[in-house]
N, C-alpha and C positions, 0 to 999 in steps of 0.2 A: 770852506773851513780850511784852516791851516793844516798842512800835512807835516807831521813830525814823527812819522813812523820809522824812518831810517836815520842812521847816524849822519848821513850826508844831508838830509833835509833839516835835521836839528842844527847842524853846523851852519847851514845857509841862514836859518832863522837867527842864530846867535851872532852872525856877522852882519845882519841887516842894520841899516841906519835907524829904522824904527825901534828896534830892540835897544840899540846903544843909547838913544835919546831917553827912552823910558827907564833904562837901567840907571842912567845918571840922575834922573828925576827921583827915583826911589832912594838912591844913596843920599841925595840932598834932604829928602823928607825925613830920613832916619838919622840925619846929622852925622853921617859917616861913622856910625857906631853899630856894633853887632847887637842885635836886639836880644838874643838869648843870653849873652854875657851881661847885658844891661839888666835883664830880669833877675840875675843872680847877684847884682850889686857890683859888678865888675865893669870897668870901662875898657873896651877894646876898639881902637880906631884904626884908620888907615896907616897910622904910624907904628902900630903894634903888630899888625897882621895884614894879610891880604883879605880884602872884603869882597864878598860875592853876593849877588842878588839871587835869592832862592824863590822858586815858585812854590807857594804854600800847597796848593793843589797841583799835583804833578803835571808837567807839560804833556807827557805822553797820554795821560788819562783824561785831561781836560784841555785840549788844544784851543777850545773857544775862550779860555781864560789866559792865553799866552801873553796877551798885551793888556791885561787888566791890572792896573797899578795896585789895586787893593788885594790882589793875589800874590803880591811880591813882598819880600822883606830882606833886609840886609843881615847877613851872617858873616862871621869871620870864617876863614878856611877850616879851622878846627871844628867849629860848631856845624858847618855845612857837611863836613865829612862824617861827623857823629850822626847827624840827621839822616844821612843816606846809608849809615852802617857800612861805610867803606872799610874794607879789611886792613888797609894800610894806614888806618887812622892812628896817629900818634900826636897827642897834644904837643905844641911847641914847648921846648925846654928853655927858651930864651928868658934869661933873668932880666928883670927890670933894674933900673939904675940904683934904687934904694932898697932892694929886697933884703939886703943883709943888715939894715938898720933897725934898731929897736927904739921905739919912741915911748 
């Protein structure tokens, strides 16, 4: 079984070619869109934010699912931070080109 118990072992996992290939496949399957934003009717792509591939069932708790593509999803950086309740979470304040237009 995959050892991801230490920061060093997780870094080794995330730098592996096997992970990088699987990560790319997940991004393609999700059309390079944040799935949480999409569920809220908002489109967030690689052009709007940094996209990250999230383990649905945590890597540390379910190492056997580390390379299971069905346990992965694409999230933008803001949603990924929200998901993990990171204290420095601040939604990006970047305005979109037409935010000030009224139609």
